N, C-alpha and C positions, 0 to 999 in steps of 0.2 A: 695639475689635473683640471681638465675642463669640466665646468658644470653642465649637467644635463639640462637641455632646454625643454621647457614645458611645451606640450603640443598646443595648449591654449594660453595665449598671452594674458598676463595679469589684467590688463585693461579690459580685454574682452570679457573675462570672467566677472569682473566687478560690474561693468555696465550691463552684462547679461542678467546678473542677479538683481540689479536695481530695476531693470526693465520688467522682469518677472514679477517683482513685488508691486510695481506700478500697475501692471495688468491685473493682478489679483485684487488690488485695492479698488480699481475702477469696476471690476466685476462685482465686488461686494456691494457697491452703490447701485449699479445698474440692475442686478438680479436679486436684490435683497428680498427677503421674505418676512412676513409679520409673525408667522407661527410655525413652530417645528412639531410636526405630528409625532415623530418617533421620540422626541424628547418631552413631549406633552407640556410645552411652555411657550410663552410669547418671547420673541427674540428682541434684542436691543435695537432701537431705532437709531438712525443717523444723528450725531450730535448737532445741535442747533446753536446753542450759546455756550460759551465757556470762558473761564478766567485763566489766562496764562500765568497769573501770579499764584493761583491756588492749584494749578495743574488739572483742573477739572476737565478741560477740553481733551487733554491727553488721555485721561482715564476713560472718558466716555468714548473716545475714538478707538481706544484699544479694545474696550468691551464690544463695541459695534463690529469691528473687524473680526474679532474672535468668533462672534455669533454668525457673521455673514460670509465668512471665507468660503469660496467654492470647494465642493467635495468635503464639507465639514464632517458629515456622518462617516465617510470612509476614513478620514483622518482620526476621528475619535475611536473608531473600531480598531485601527492599527495601533493606536496608543494603548488601548485596553489590552490587546494581544501582547504588546511589548511588555507591559507591566506583569501580565500573567506568566509569560515564559521566562522572565528574568527574576522571578521570585518576589515581585513587588505587588502581588495581587491584593495585599491588604489595603492598598490605596484605592482599589476599585469601590464603587458605590454599593455593589453587591458581589457575591462570590459565585464562581461557576461550580456546578456539580454535574458532571456528565453533559447532557444537552439542555440543562436547566440553569437558572440563576436563582440563588436564594439570598434572603436577607442576612446580614451579619448577626452574630449572636446578640441576644438581648442582655443588657446589663440591668440587673434587678437587685434592689436592696430589700432583703427579706423583712426588715423592720417596716419599711414603707408599705410593702404588700400587706403585712399583718395589720397595720393601722387602717388601711383602706378597706380591707375585707371586714374588719370589725365595724367600721363606720357604715358600710353597706348593709350589714346584718341589722345594725341598730336602726337604720333607715326603714328597713322592711317591717320591723316590729313583729306583730303577730301574723302578718301575711306570709304564707308559705313562699319561700324563695329558693332558687337554685342558681348555681354558677356554671357557666359553660365557657371554658378557656381552652382554645385549640392549641395543640403542640405546634411548633413551627416546622416549616418544611425542612430547614437545615437540621433541626433536631432529629427528624425522621431519617435523614440521609447521612448521618454522622459517619457510618462505616465506609462510605465512599470517599471520604476526605483524607487529606494528609494528616499525620499525627498531630501537627501543631494546631491545625484548625479544629480537629476532632476534640482536642483538649478544651478549647474555648466553648464549644457546644456542650461539652460534658458538664461544665459549670452551669450553663443555662438549663440543661436537662435536670441537674440536681435540684435547682430552685423550683423548677416546674413540678417535679415529682413531689416535693415537700408540700407545695401549695395545693396541688390537686388531690392529695391524699386526705384532705380535711373533709369533714362532714358537709354535705350539701353541694359538693363539687361533682359534676358528672364526669366519669372517666372516659377519656377519648383516646389517649395515647395508644394503648394496646389495641383498641379497635381500629385505629388508623394503620398501625404497624402490620396488623394481620390482614388488612384488605389487599387482595391481589391486584387491584387497580390503583392507579395514581390518584391521590386525593387532593393534590395541589396543582395549580397551573405551573407549567414550565417557566412562564415569563412573568408571573405575578405572585405576590405573597399570599393572596387569598386562597381558601379552599375552592376547588372546582365543584361541579354539581355532585360528583360522587361523595366528596367530603361533606357538602352541605346536607345531603340526604342522610348520611351516616350520623351527623350531628343531630338532625331532626329526630331520627328514630331513637337515638340515645337519650334525648331529652324526654320523649314520650315514655320511654321505659322508666326513667327516673321519676317522672311526674305522675306515673300511673294513668297515662292518657293513651287511648287507642290510636296508634299511628295509622294514617291513611295508606291505602295501597297505591301502587304506581298509576293505576287507571283513574285515580282521582285528579290527575294533573295532565296538563298539556305541555309537551316539551318542544322547544324551538332551539335550533342550532345556528350559530353565527361564526363564520370563519373568513379571514383569520383574525385572531385576537392576540395582541401583545401588550402585556401590562407594564406597570411602573417599575417592577424589579428589573426587567430587561433594559429599560431606559437607563436606570442607574448603573447597571453593569457596564454598558458600552460595548458588550461582547457581541459579535455578529452571528455566532453559531447557536444562540438560544432558540429552541424549537418554538414554532408558532402553535398557539393553542386553538381549540374549538371551544367557543363560549356556549355552553348548554344551559338553558333556563327552564325552570319548572314553574308553571303557573296553575293555580287551582281552577278546575272546571266549574266549581260552584260560583255563583254571582257574588262578587266582592266590590267594595267601594274603598277608594283610597283618598283620604283628605289630608293635605299638607298644611300645616299651620302657616298662616300668612298668605295663602293662595285662595282665590275664590272658586277655582275649578275643582270639581269632584270627579275623579277618574273611576272608570269601571274596569280597570285592569291594573296589574302590578308590573308587567313587563312592557318596556318602551323600545320597540325595535329600531326606531330612528336614532337612538343613542348608540346602537351597536357599531355604526360606521363613523362615530366621532372619535376624537383623539383619546377619550377615556371610555372605552367600550363597556367597562364595568358598570357605568351609569345606566345600562339597560335595565338593571334592577331598580325599581321604585323611582325612576327618573332622577337618580343621583342622590346626593347627601342632603339631609334635612335635619333641622333641629328637633322637630317633633312631627310625627305623622300618626294617623289613625286609620286602621284597616278594619272594616266591619264585614261580617259574613252572617246574614240572617239565617242561614241553614245550619250553622254550627251551634253547639250547645255547651261549649266549654267555659262560658263566662268571659271575664275580662282578664287579659294578660298584659302586664306592663313590662316592657323590655328596655332596660338601660343598656346601650349597645355602642359598638363601633361599626366599621364598614363590613366586617364579616357577616353581620346579621342581614345585610341587604339581600343575600341569596338564601338565607334561612327563613326570613319572614313569610315568603310565599308558601312555604311548606306549613308553617305554623298556622297560617290563616285558615286552613281547613278545619282546625280543631277549636278555634276560639271565635266567639261572636264579635268580640272587640279586642283589638290589639293596639296599644298605645306604645309607640317606639320613640325613644329619646336619645339623641346623640349629643353628648356634652360639648363637643367641639363647636356646635352651631346653635345650641339652645341657649336662650338668654336668661331664663329663670333658673331656679334651683330644682333639685330632684324632689324636695318636699313640696314645691309648688305643683309638680306633676301629680303627686299622690293626692294632694288636697283637691285639685280640680277634677281628678278622674272619678271621684265618687266611689262606688262599690268596686273593689278590686279582689279578684280571686287568687291570682298568682303573680309573682315577680320573677323575672329572669334577668340575671346580670350576664351579658355576653360580651367579653372583651378578650382581645389578644393579650399575650403576656406583656408585650411592649406597651400597649395602651394602659394596662392595669398598673404597670410599674412606673411608667414615665410620663403619662399624660397628666400634667398639672391641673388641667381644667376639671378633672374628676374631684380633686380635693375641694375646689371652690363650690362645685355643684352639690356635693354631698352635705355640706354644712347646713 
């Protein structure tokens, strides 16, 4: 029996493949980029020196070509879709739910949570304190998931409900679930303006503080916005968001520790067009910042916080003459240093996501 002849000779296929690889390699060097906006990170530079004995040149070259290959975003999108439709979505950096991407379930050790909460209350001492812990977007959309994923979020949900049922914890889950509007971004793990305002009004209710009306704020809109959850997912169909920012009409001052400049605003429009549009709030992340409002009469509020508070603090600034906000990830001192240097303090708010509260090891060091 005669063998069927291939329409493409083997030599042509081999040389064609090698030629394509050569063209892609040259293109990676010629059209290389320093920064990937959609991945929100700096890309690998071309290798300069390497040791053939230690294979560092090969490793550096592979990393460079992986970062700089033409049509990389489209290839990442195709790979994410392949993992999704072949049942390997667990390998994605974030999980799809409808036209949104959500963070994977938080793994939380109840004993660790209990110890940190006790340490925080001990830190506050006689100063009135409250805890504001938002439910995750995945937790709120459990019913839209497969049974396997829903079971994972059910465990996260159980830990969250036990935690937030304690005294001094502000209830948010039911409030968020009953809201007819979306309270989280489609492309980012943070609450959107609807969620931030709900959290603000829940805090005012729990703290017996009069919440400001909507006309006390100026609202600005920035479109499009795609956050870090979209980046980690690699999925192309995640909906673009509108970044809505609330800023008090009352005159305020923002002072960032380590900076000489004093700002007269809390929203920074120039940040909206950068790779991390969420930095439009408060000009990004800072170890310690102070917001003063001479027209407010609520005294001093100290907020130990993570990034969720960035969109919450502009709301709170209407009620307090001074807010001192501290992010453990960037603050070099301890939380006791903050309280000692602050002088007279009227209230303390601990605002952390469940993931931060459970897994941010810097909290343990700062609370000591």
